[in-house]
Structure formats: structure tokens, C-alpha cells
C-alpha positions as CSV (number, residue, x, y, z in Angstrom):
1,M,11.4,-15.0,11.2
2,D,9.2,-12.1,12.3
3,E,6.2,-12.8,14.5
4,A,3.2,-13.8,12.3
5,V,1.0,-10.9,11.3
6,R,-2.5,-11.1,12.7
7,P,-5.9,-9.4,12.3
8,A,-6.6,-6.3,14.3
9,G,-8.0,-7.3,17.7
10,E,-6.4,-10.7,17.9
11,G,-4.2,-11.3,20.9
12,R,-0.5,-11.6,20.9
13,P,0.6,-15.2,20.5
14,S,1.8,-17.0,23.7
15,D,5.3,-18.4,23.9
16,D,4.1,-21.8,22.9
17,D,2.1,-20.6,19.9
18,E,3.6,-22.5,17.0
19,R,1.7,-20.9,14.2
20,L,4.1,-20.4,11.3
21,R,7.1,-21.3,13.4
22,G,7.9,-24.6,11.7
23,S,8.3,-26.3,15.2
24,N,5.8,-29.1,14.5
25,Q,4.5,-30.8,11.4
26,A,1.4,-28.6,10.9
27,G,3.4,-25.5,11.5
28,L,6.2,-26.5,9.1
29,R,3.6,-27.3,6.4
30,A,2.0,-23.9,6.8
31,H,5.4,-22.2,6.7
32,N,6.5,-24.1,3.6
33,E,3.2,-23.5,1.8
34,R,3.5,-19.7,2.4
35,A,7.1,-19.8,1.3
36,V,6.1,-21.5,-2.0
37,L,3.3,-19.1,-2.6
38,S,5.6,-16.1,-1.9
39,L,8.1,-17.4,-4.4
40,I,5.5,-17.9,-7.1
41,R,4.2,-14.4,-6.5
42,R,7.6,-12.9,-6.8
43,H,8.6,-14.7,-10.0
44,G,5.2,-15.0,-11.8
45,E,5.5,-18.7,-12.4
46,L,7.8,-21.4,-11.4
47,A,8.3,-25.1,-12.1
48,K,8.5,-27.6,-9.2
49,S,12.3,-28.0,-9.7
50,E,12.8,-24.3,-9.5
51,I,10.7,-24.1,-6.4
52,A,12.8,-26.8,-4.8
53,R,16.0,-25.0,-5.7
54,L,14.9,-21.6,-4.5
55,S,13.2,-22.7,-1.3
56,G,15.7,-25.3,-0.2
57,L,12.9,-27.9,0.0
58,S,13.4,-31.4,-1.4
59,P,11.9,-32.1,-4.8
60,Q,9.5,-34.6,-3.2
61,T,8.4,-32.0,-0.5
62,A,8.0,-29.3,-3.2
63,S,5.8,-31.7,-5.3
64,V,3.6,-32.5,-2.3
65,I,3.1,-28.8,-1.5
66,M,2.3,-28.0,-5.1
67,R,-0.3,-30.7,-5.3
68,S,-1.9,-29.4,-2.1
69,L,-2.0,-25.8,-3.3
70,E,-3.4,-26.9,-6.6
71,N,-6.1,-28.9,-4.9
72,D,-7.0,-25.9,-2.8
73,G,-7.3,-23.8,-5.9
74,L,-4.5,-21.4,-5.0
75,V,-2.3,-22.2,-8.0
76,L,-2.8,-23.2,-11.6
77,P,-0.5,-25.1,-14.1
78,G,0.9,-23.2,-17.0
79,E,2.1,-24.3,-20.4
80,P,4.6,-27.3,-20.2
81,R,8.2,-26.4,-20.9
82,R,10.0,-28.9,-23.0
83,G,13.7,-29.5,-22.4
84,R,16.3,-31.5,-24.2
85,V,15.7,-34.6,-22.2
86,G,13.1,-36.1,-19.9
87,Q,9.5,-35.1,-19.3
88,P,8.5,-31.4,-19.8
89,S,8.3,-29.3,-16.7
90,V,5.0,-27.6,-15.9
91,P,5.3,-24.1,-14.3
92,M,2.8,-23.1,-11.7
93,R,1.3,-19.7,-11.2
94,L,-1.1,-18.1,-8.8
95,N,-4.8,-18.6,-9.5
96,P,-6.4,-15.2,-9.8
97,D,-9.6,-16.7,-8.4
98,G,-7.7,-18.6,-5.6
99,A,-8.4,-15.9,-3.0
100,F,-10.0,-12.4,-2.9
101,S,-9.8,-9.5,-0.5
102,L,-11.5,-6.2,0.2
103,G,-9.4,-3.1,0.6
104,L,-10.5,0.2,2.1
105,K,-8.6,3.4,1.7
106,L,-10.0,5.8,4.2
107,G,-8.8,9.2,3.1
108,R,-9.3,12.8,4.2
109,R,-11.3,13.7,1.1
110,T,-12.4,10.4,-0.3
111,S,-12.9,6.8,0.8
112,E,-12.7,3.9,-1.7
113,M,-13.2,0.1,-1.3
114,V,-11.9,-2.4,-3.8
115,L,-12.4,-6.0,-4.5
116,M,-8.9,-7.5,-5.4
117,D,-8.0,-11.0,-6.7
118,F,-5.0,-13.1,-5.7
119,V,-2.7,-11.6,-8.3
120,G,-3.3,-8.0,-7.3
121,R,-5.9,-7.1,-9.9
122,V,-8.8,-4.8,-8.8
123,R,-12.0,-6.4,-10.0
124,E,-14.5,-3.8,-8.7
125,S,-14.6,-0.7,-6.6
126,R,-16.9,1.7,-4.8
127,A,-16.1,5.3,-3.7
128,I,-17.4,8.2,-1.7
129,L,-16.4,11.9,-1.8
130,Y,-16.7,14.3,1.0
131,R,-15.3,17.6,2.4
132,F,-14.2,15.8,5.5
133,P,-14.8,12.3,6.8
134,R,-17.8,11.8,9.2
135,Y,-17.6,8.7,11.2
136,A,-21.2,7.5,10.7
137,E,-21.2,8.3,7.0
138,V,-18.0,6.4,6.4
139,L,-19.2,3.4,8.4
140,A,-22.4,3.3,6.4
141,F,-20.4,3.5,3.2
142,V,-18.2,0.6,4.2
143,T,-21.1,-1.6,5.1
144,D,-22.9,-0.9,1.8
145,A,-19.8,-1.2,-0.3
146,A,-18.7,-4.5,1.2
147,D,-22.2,-6.0,0.5
148,A,-22.1,-4.6,-3.1
149,L,-18.6,-5.9,-3.8
150,R,-19.3,-9.3,-2.4
151,A,-22.4,-9.5,-4.6
152,T,-20.2,-9.2,-7.7
153,L,-18.7,-12.6,-7.0
154,P,-20.4,-15.9,-7.7
155,P,-21.5,-17.6,-4.5
156,L,-18.7,-20.2,-4.5
157,L,-16.0,-17.5,-4.9
158,R,-17.5,-15.4,-2.0
159,R,-16.2,-18.2,0.3
160,R,-12.7,-17.3,-0.8
161,L,-12.7,-13.8,0.6
162,S,-9.8,-13.4,3.0
163,G,-10.8,-10.3,4.9
164,L,-10.9,-6.5,4.8
165,G,-7.6,-4.6,4.7
166,V,-7.9,-1.0,5.8
167,G,-5.4,1.8,5.1
168,L,-6.1,5.1,7.0
169,P,-4.1,8.0,8.3
170,F,-3.1,7.5,11.9
171,E,-4.5,10.2,14.1
172,L,-7.1,11.0,11.4
173,W,-8.5,13.6,13.8
174,A,-5.4,15.8,13.6
175,W,-5.4,18.8,11.3
176,G,-9.1,19.0,11.4
177,E,-9.2,22.6,10.3
178,A,-7.2,21.7,7.2
179,H,-10.0,19.3,6.3
180,G,-12.5,22.1,6.5
181,A,-14.1,20.4,9.5
182,P,-15.9,22.4,12.2
183,P,-13.9,22.5,15.5
184,G,-14.2,19.2,17.4
185,E,-15.9,17.5,14.5
186,M,-13.0,15.1,13.9
187,E,-12.8,14.0,17.5
188,E,-15.2,11.1,16.9
189,W,-12.4,9.3,15.1
190,R,-10.7,8.8,18.4
191,R,-12.9,5.8,19.1
192,P,-10.8,3.0,20.4
193,D,-12.4,0.1,18.5
194,F,-12.8,1.2,14.9
195,A,-11.6,-2.1,13.6
196,G,-14.1,-3.9,15.8
197,E,-16.9,-1.8,14.4
198,L,-15.8,-2.6,10.9
199,E,-15.7,-6.3,11.6
200,R,-19.2,-6.2,13.0
201,A,-20.5,-4.1,10.1
202,T,-18.9,-6.2,7.3
203,G,-18.5,-9.7,8.9
204,E,-14.9,-9.8,7.7
205,A,-11.7,-10.1,9.6
206,V,-10.1,-6.6,9.6
207,F,-6.4,-5.8,9.1
208,L,-5.2,-2.2,9.7
209,A,-2.2,-0.2,8.3
210,N,-1.3,3.4,7.9
211,D,-2.6,4.4,4.4
212,V,0.8,5.5,3.0
213,T,2.5,2.4,4.6
214,A,-0.1,0.4,2.6
215,A,0.7,2.4,-0.6
216,C,4.4,1.7,-0.1
217,G,3.7,-1.9,0.4
218,A,1.8,-2.0,-2.8
219,E,4.7,-0.5,-4.7
220,Q,7.0,-3.1,-3.1
221,A,4.7,-6.1,-3.7
222,F,3.2,-5.3,-7.1
223,G,5.2,-2.4,-8.6
224,T,7.5,-2.8,-11.6
225,G,10.3,-0.6,-10.4
226,V,13.3,-2.7,-9.3
227,S,15.0,-1.4,-6.2
228,S,15.6,-2.8,-2.7
229,H,16.5,0.5,-1.1
230,Y,14.2,3.5,-1.6
231,V,12.4,6.2,0.2
232,Y,8.8,6.5,-0.9
233,F,6.5,9.6,-1.0
234,F,2.8,9.4,-1.6
235,V,1.2,12.7,-2.3
236,G,-2.4,12.6,-1.2
237,A,-4.6,15.2,0.5
238,F,-1.6,15.1,2.9
239,V,1.8,13.8,1.8
240,G,3.3,10.8,3.6
241,G,6.0,8.3,3.1
242,G,7.6,4.9,3.7
243,I,11.1,3.4,3.8
244,V,12.2,0.2,2.1
245,I,15.6,-1.3,3.0
246,D,16.9,-4.6,1.8
247,G,13.5,-5.2,0.1
248,S,11.5,-4.9,3.3
249,L,9.2,-2.1,4.4
250,V,10.7,-0.7,7.6
251,S,8.2,0.2,10.4
252,G,10.7,1.5,13.0
253,R,10.8,1.4,16.7
254,T,7.4,2.9,17.3
255,G,5.8,2.0,14.0
256,N,6.2,5.5,12.7
257,A,9.3,5.2,10.4
258,G,8.7,7.1,7.2
259,A,6.7,10.0,8.7
260,L,8.1,12.1,5.9
261,G,5.2,14.6,5.9
262,S,6.5,15.9,9.2
263,M,10.0,16.6,7.8
264,L,11.0,20.3,8.1
265,V,11.7,21.9,4.7
266,P,12.4,25.5,3.7
267,A,9.3,27.5,2.8
268,R,9.2,30.4,0.4
269,E,8.4,32.9,3.0
270,G,11.9,32.3,4.5
271,R,11.0,30.0,7.4
272,Q,10.7,26.2,7.7
273,R,7.5,24.3,7.5
274,Q,6.5,20.6,7.6
275,L,6.5,19.0,4.2
276,V,2.8,18.2,4.7
277,H,2.1,22.0,4.4
278,V,4.1,22.3,1.2
279,A,3.8,19.1,-1.0
280,S,0.2,18.0,-0.3
281,I,-2.8,18.2,-2.6
282,H,-4.7,20.3,-0.1
283,V,-2.2,23.1,-0.8
284,L,-3.2,23.0,-4.5
285,E,-6.9,22.9,-3.4
286,R,-6.3,26.1,-1.3
287,L,-4.6,27.8,-4.3
288,L,-7.6,27.1,-6.4
289,E,-10.1,28.3,-3.8
290,E,-8.1,31.5,-3.3
291,A,-8.5,32.1,-7.1
292,G,-12.3,31.6,-6.8
293,R,-12.3,28.1,-8.2
294,S,-13.6,24.9,-6.7
295,G,-11.2,22.2,-5.7
296,V,-13.7,19.4,-5.7
297,E,-12.6,18.1,-9.1
298,L,-9.2,17.3,-7.7
299,W,-10.6,14.3,-5.8
300,R,-12.4,12.6,-8.7
301,K,-10.5,9.6,-10.0
302,D,-11.3,10.5,-13.6
303,A,-10.2,14.1,-13.3
304,D,-7.2,14.9,-15.6
305,W,-6.3,18.3,-14.1
306,S,-5.6,19.6,-17.6
307,D,-7.4,22.9,-17.0
308,L,-5.6,23.9,-13.8
309,G,-3.0,26.0,-15.7
310,V,-0.9,28.4,-13.7
311,H,-2.3,27.1,-10.4
312,L,-1.0,23.6,-11.1
313,D,2.3,25.0,-12.3
314,A,2.7,27.0,-9.1
315,W,1.9,24.0,-6.9
316,I,4.3,21.7,-8.7
317,A,7.1,24.2,-8.2
318,I,6.3,24.5,-4.5
319,A,5.9,20.8,-4.0
320,A,9.0,19.8,-5.9
321,E,11.2,22.2,-3.9
322,G,9.9,20.7,-0.7
323,L,10.2,17.1,-1.9
324,A,13.8,17.7,-3.0
325,H,14.8,19.0,0.5
326,A,13.1,16.0,2.1
327,I,15.0,13.6,-0.2
328,A,18.3,15.2,0.6
329,G,17.6,14.9,4.3
330,A,16.6,11.3,3.9
331,V,19.7,10.4,1.9
332,A,21.9,12.0,4.6
333,V,20.5,9.4,7.0
334,Y,20.5,6.3,4.8
335,D,22.0,5.8,1.3
336,F,18.9,5.1,-0.6
337,E,19.2,4.1,-4.2
338,K,16.0,5.9,-5.3
339,A,13.3,8.3,-4.1
340,V,9.9,7.1,-5.5
341,I,7.1,9.6,-5.9
342,D,3.5,8.6,-6.4
343,G,0.1,10.1,-5.5
344,S,-3.5,10.8,-6.0
345,F,-3.1,12.6,-9.3
346,P,-3.1,11.8,-13.1
347,A,0.0,10.1,-14.5
348,G,1.0,13.2,-16.4
349,V,1.0,15.2,-13.2
350,R,3.1,12.6,-11.5
351,R,5.6,12.7,-14.3
352,R,5.9,16.5,-14.1
353,L,6.2,16.5,-10.3
354,T,8.9,13.8,-10.5
355,E,10.9,15.7,-13.1
356,A,10.6,19.0,-11.3
357,T,11.7,17.3,-8.0
358,A,14.8,15.8,-9.8
359,D,15.6,19.3,-11.2
360,A,15.2,20.9,-7.7
361,L,17.4,18.2,-6.1
362,A,20.1,18.8,-8.7
363,R,20.3,22.5,-7.6
364,L,20.9,21.6,-3.9
365,D,24.3,21.3,-2.3
366,L,24.6,17.5,-2.0
367,Q,28.3,17.3,-1.3
368,G,29.2,14.2,0.7
369,L,25.9,12.5,-0.1
370,P,25.5,9.5,-2.4
371,P,23.7,9.9,-5.7
372,V,20.0,9.1,-5.6
373,A,17.6,8.7,-8.6
374,V,14.2,10.3,-8.5
375,A,11.6,7.9,-10.0
376,E,7.9,7.7,-10.5
377,G,5.9,5.2,-8.6
378,T,4.3,2.5,-10.7
379,I,0.9,1.8,-9.0
380,G,-0.7,5.3,-9.2
381,R,-3.8,6.6,-7.7
382,S,-4.9,3.2,-6.4
383,A,-1.8,2.4,-4.5
384,R,-3.4,2.9,-1.1
385,E,-6.4,0.7,-2.0
386,V,-4.2,-2.0,-3.5
387,G,-1.9,-2.0,-0.5
388,S,-4.8,-2.2,1.9
389,A,-6.4,-5.1,0.0
390,S,-3.1,-6.9,0.1
391,L,-3.1,-7.0,3.9
392,P,-5.2,-10.1,4.3
393,F,-3.1,-11.9,1.7
394,F,0.1,-11.2,3.5
395,A,-1.5,-12.2,6.8
396,K,-2.9,-15.5,5.5
397,F,-1.0,-16.7,2.5
398,L,2.5,-15.1,2.2
399,L,5.7,-15.0,4.2
400,D,7.3,-11.8,2.9
401,H,5.7,-9.2,5.2
402,R,6.3,-6.2,3.0
403,V,3.2,-4.6,4.4
404,L,3.3,-4.1,8.2
405,L,0.1,-4.4,10.2
406,A,-0.8,-2.2,13.1
407,E,-2.5,-3.6,16.1
408,R,-5.8,-2.3,17.1
């Protein structure tokens, strides 16, 4: 089993650290409880007999664990199922109020913090919009938003907060001019202990991940698309990606697997450019500003983009061509079943971009490559926030580490 995930700033376990190893009674119990919670999360609800069969635990052990989880408020009984003989079985499901988490998406144009319950439902949110992220402004927003979101819970449920998950672009200070930031303004994000400052500001344990890694993890953990092998694109201010193989999000040797925004793709001016300069929303923002229009509305969650007309049409054509070449390159390396596209745009735009990408891919020379479907993501604009909020749950309650943490 992989090394246990841990909050940012916590030291690497020593050789005799038995947390989640199953090498003593307490460790075994923790492991088995996480295994049971993970199974229930995947299946929605399970009876004790099904849990014993799927986990390999004895029926008696499964019953003991279920009683413990029910006493802790993490699971709830469902409606009894009556069979032909014997007592009816009672399926168990996760208790939405069993645990809560805060999730922060720190973006290049917006930051948003959500309060999420144990079944992945966002209860409340707070957001801030800016031209580029200023360190002090973002830290003040995080402090105020955490207080406001905690206050929406009754006092007893506040004790069930599991921590703050944070999804942010690694090397946020890069491409500062593309943010519209003055030279050197983004350098303040090089501070070495951002997670520590967040912990002190919010009083919560902090768990870090790349923002698009978190989005891909949300798709894998909470999405409705069924696939164990796919390449994932999230189109935000800058496009990024993730890789899922055998149902697990792959981090790679250096933690940078799925850096799809850096893939070289043909550009219309006859040279190659990185995908980030072709299929990102900042490209559409620039098109609008060159036409004398403001791009601010692109970043509002309630914006429907219906009045963007020919500018949106042009951007979709450019982005789809770039995404198609990136998909072809990815499939040449690994035989993915699907390419999943999601992003910070309305569902109708996502559908158009997905369809245009599939059409562009069909026009490429794919001889020798396996067929790959192009599909819409199922989480939508909130994928990065949901993925970030899931980080504390994966660290504290679940075994299937679909979202991979980064050390501080």
C-alpha cells in the first residue's frame, strides 16, 4: 500500500511508523475502517454481508467495524432489504454530516473556498475575483472565508471539520505578464511556507495539491463517467491536465505527470506553441480585449457566455485544434480509453468544445493509434474546489488515494 498521505508540513514517517500499515491491532483497525468507508463511498450503500465479501473481512469483523463507524456518526443505516429467507439486511451509507472539509481553489483570476460534506456536496461557498492574485489579498480572503463558512455549521458539526484542502497552480508566479501583473509582482508567491501561513490563519490542517490534479481527482472520485484509463484536461485561465490509469490518478516520478499545458501543438501561424497558449481561457480574454470588450465577465460563475458570438466561435476552433493534437500525442504514449474535457465555463460551452475537439481529432492522421473517445467532464466549474475539499477526506478517512498530495 502507498505511504499514508499526510498534511502539508508533517514529517515523513519513520521506518517504525505503523500508521495505516496494519502491523498492529490499532493500525489494522484504522486500515479496515478506511477500507470499509472507501467501499461504501464507491458503491453508494452496502449491506454488512456485501462489505465482508468485497473487503475480505470476516462477517463478524465487518459488523464490529460498521457498529464503530455508526457510533462515530460516519455512516447511517438505509432501508432494510428483505430477502426470501432470514432477517432483512440493512445497507449502510455515508452520513453527509459525518465529516466536513473546506476546499480552496486558488486561481489566476479567481479564488473560491467551499464547505463540503462527507458525500461530496458543496454546502456553501465564498469567492473573490481579481486581475491577478496578490498574496496579502488572497490570505485575507482565505481567513475571512474560513470563518464565514465555519459559522454556517451548528457548533456541534463544526467539530467535524477535517481540514482545509488547497488546489493551486504550482509555480503560480510563472507567466506573470499573462496575468496582467506588473513585473516582479508575482514573486511574492515564492514564499516557502504558504501552507504554514494558511494553517496559522485558519486554524485548520492544510493539504496541498496542484489545482488541476485536484480537479482530476474530483472527476475520478465523484464523477459519473465510467472509465479507468483516461487523460484529463481542465480548461481554466491556463489549461492543465491529469492522467488516470487503472482507476488511479498518476503523479509521476517528479509529481508533474499530466503537465498537458506544456505540450507542444501546431499553431495557426505555422509554428508550434505550448497548449497553454492555445486552449486556455486567457486566450479568449485576449480576443475580447483586442475587440474592445471586457473579459471580466468570463470569470463570474453565473456568466453564460451567450453574448460572446464570433469571439467564442473563434476561440473554440483554436482550442479544439490544440486539444486534438494534445490528445493524439497522449494516446501515442499510452492507450487511453477516453480524453475528458472540463473547465471553468458554462456546460453549453463545454459541450461545444468537446464536440469540436472530437471533430478536429477525427481529421488528424491517427494511423497506428488506438481509438479514443472524447467526453465531457461531469463535475464542471467547481471541479477544482471539490477536488481540493476532498483532500482532507482522502487523508483521514479513505484508502483509495485518487487525489495525490504534494508536500510543503
